Structures are given as C-alpha cells and as structure tokens.
PAGU-340218 format. One line per field, with one value per residue (C-alpha): residue number from 1; x negated, y, z negated; residue in three letters. Coordinates in nm, 3 decimals, decimal comma. Each point is the difference from the previous one (the first is absolute). Example, Ala and Ser with C-alpha at 12.3 -4.5 7.8 and 13.67 -1.06 7.14 Angstrom:
! PAGU-340218
pos = [1/2]
px = [-1,230/-0,137]
py = [-0,450/0,344]
pz = [-0,780/0,066]
code = [ALA/SER]
END
This chain:
! PAGU-340218
pos = [1/2/3/4/5/6/7/8/9/10/11/12/13/14/15/16/17/18/19/20/21/22/23/24/25/26/27/28/29/30/31/32/33/34/35/36/37/38/39/40/41/42/43/44/45/46/47/48/49/50/51/52/53/54/55/56/57/58/59/60/61/62/63/64/65/66/67/68/69/70/71/72/73/74/75/76/77/78/79/80/81/82/83/84/85/86/87/88/89/90/91/92/93/94/95/96/97/98/99/100/101/102/103/104/105/106/107/108/109/110/111/112/113]
px = [1,587/-0,322/-0,343/-0,276/-0,358/-0,253/-0,334/-0,240/-0,334/-0,375/-0,175/-0,348/-0,087/0,109/0,247/0,372/0,317/0,366/0,256/0,361/0,313/0,322/0,312/0,351/0,327/0,046/0,024/-0,373/-0,013/0,172/-0,246/-0,353/-0,258/-0,329/-0,320/-0,167/-0,310/-0,135/-0,366/-0,118/0,019/0,163/0,353/0,207/-0,039/0,188/-0,192/0,241/0,365/0,219/0,348/0,287/0,131/-0,240/-0,311/-0,193/-0,283/-0,238/-0,314/-0,207/-0,321/-0,204/0,132/0,086/-0,162/-0,068/0,343/0,313/0,351/0,257/0,337/0,199/0,365/0,104/-0,202/0,082/-0,370/-0,257/-0,372/-0,323/-0,295/-0,317/-0,324/-0,349/0,071/-0,216/-0,054/0,205/0,301/-0,001/0,339/0,334/0,214/0,373/0,286/0,262/0,353/0,049/0,378/0,040/-0,331/-0,071/-0,350/-0,141/-0,219/-0,318/-0,282/-0,366/-0,254/-0,365/-0,277/-0,353/-0,300]
py = [-0,027/-0,165/-0,059/-0,212/0,004/-0,280/-0,098/0,253/-0,093/0,045/-0,031/0,075/0,273/-0,110/-0,255/-0,039/-0,014/-0,037/0,178/-0,110/0,185/-0,188/0,215/-0,057/0,180/0,145/-0,102/-0,015/-0,020/0,334/0,217/0,129/-0,112/0,158/-0,073/0,270/-0,005/0,199/0,005/0,113/0,378/0,041/0,058/-0,282/-0,018/-0,166/-0,290/-0,150/-0,012/-0,222/0,055/-0,241/-0,200/0,144/-0,064/0,304/0,085/0,282/0,038/0,257/0,087/-0,149/-0,352/0,001/-0,293/-0,185/-0,044/-0,150/0,035/-0,261/-0,124/-0,320/0,096/-0,361/0,000/0,358/0,065/0,248/-0,064/0,195/-0,184/0,181/-0,079/0,149/0,124/0,276/0,124/0,310/-0,231/-0,075/0,109/-0,115/-0,084/0,063/-0,119/0,271/0,008/0,350/-0,029/-0,034/0,151/-0,323/-0,105/-0,334/-0,042/-0,002/-0,247/0,075/-0,034/0,032/-0,009/-0,054/0,139]
pz = [-0,645/-0,110/0,150/-0,149/0,125/-0,019/0,146/-0,148/-0,147/0,009/0,335/0,128/0,250/0,346/-0,130/0,056/-0,204/0,085/-0,212/-0,010/-0,104/-0,067/0,025/-0,131/-0,055/0,348/0,366/0,049/0,379/0,046/-0,184/0,026/-0,252/-0,104/-0,183/-0,212/-0,213/-0,291/-0,093/-0,345/-0,030/0,339/0,125/0,140/0,378/0,283/0,151/0,252/0,093/0,212/0,135/-0,047/0,293/0,253/-0,205/0,127/-0,239/-0,084/-0,209/-0,179/0,179/-0,284/0,061/0,369/0,175/-0,327/-0,157/0,155/-0,136/0,097/-0,116/-0,002/-0,010/-0,057/-0,323/-0,105/-0,022/0,121/0,013/0,016/0,153/-0,102/0,180/-0,017/-0,350/-0,141/-0,356/0,095/0,044/-0,374/-0,132/-0,130/0,302/-0,012/0,213/0,064/0,137/0,143/0,032/-0,378/-0,113/-0,185/-0,102/-0,099/-0,306/0,205/0,051/-0,065/0,281/-0,095/0,260/-0,131/0,185]
code = [VAL/GLN/VAL/VAL/GLU/SER/GLY/GLY/GLY/LEU/VAL/GLN/PHE/GLY/GLY/SER/LEU/ARG/LEU/SER/CYS/ALA/ALA/SER/GLY/PHE/THR/PHE/SER/ARG/TYR/ALA/MET/SER/TRP/TYR/ARG/GLN/ALA/PRO/GLY/LYS/GLU/ARG/GLU/LEU/VAL/ALA/GLY/ILE/LEU/GLY/MET/GLY/GLY/SER/SER/ASP/TYR/SER/ASP/SER/VAL/LYS/GLY/ARG/PHE/THR/ILE/SER/ARG/ASP/ASN/ALA/LYS/ASN/SER/VAL/TYR/LEU/GLN/MET/ASN/SER/LEU/GLN/PRO/GLU/ASP/THR/ALA/VAL/TYR/TYR/CYS/TYR/VAL/PRO/ARG/TRP/ALA/ARG/TRP/GLY/GLN/GLY/THR/GLN/VAL/THR/VAL/SER/SER]
END
C-alpha cells in the first residue's frame, strides 16, 4: 500500500491550491481516504475524509466551506481543493489510508499573509 501526495506550494492569502494523492497497492474504490495536516509545533489533525464507493465526505470545522475533498476511483486518486487559504492553513498535508494506517510523505503548503 502506497500513497504519494503532490500539489503543495506557496500561495498568497485568499488563494487556492489543489492537492493530489495517488494511491497504489490496494483496491482503491473500496476504502475511505483522508487528508491530515500538521503545522509547526502542533499535533497532526484530520482535515477531511471521504468514503469509498459512496463518496460521502466530512470536514473539520476549521476548513468546512473552504476545502473540498473528492476522489476519482478510475485514477486511484484523492484530491483536496483548498480555497480562501489563510496563513493558519500553513502546514504539511498528508494523505492517509485508514484501513492500513498508511501515510504519504506529505506535501508542504505555505500561505503568506
């Protein structure tokens, strides 16, 4: 089981970024996927999650209404569209497969004020 994130970078306050996570080694469509983030000096926190076939999703209160998680089961990929970014969103973002407790290497998102 492997997941690889991409799409991080530096963005200005109010800007947008789209993170991607490519998964392999399992039947992707069957399983839930999640995005977490970890800011400097803080614990890793759940940002968003999405179920497998049904695609139902949920979000932390801090990103609800600004971030959208989605998946393309044909491409074995999950995405995180981040809009109206704020400096508080600066963190390393991780893709996570709950079924196997597998993390990606993370991708840095930095929001300048």
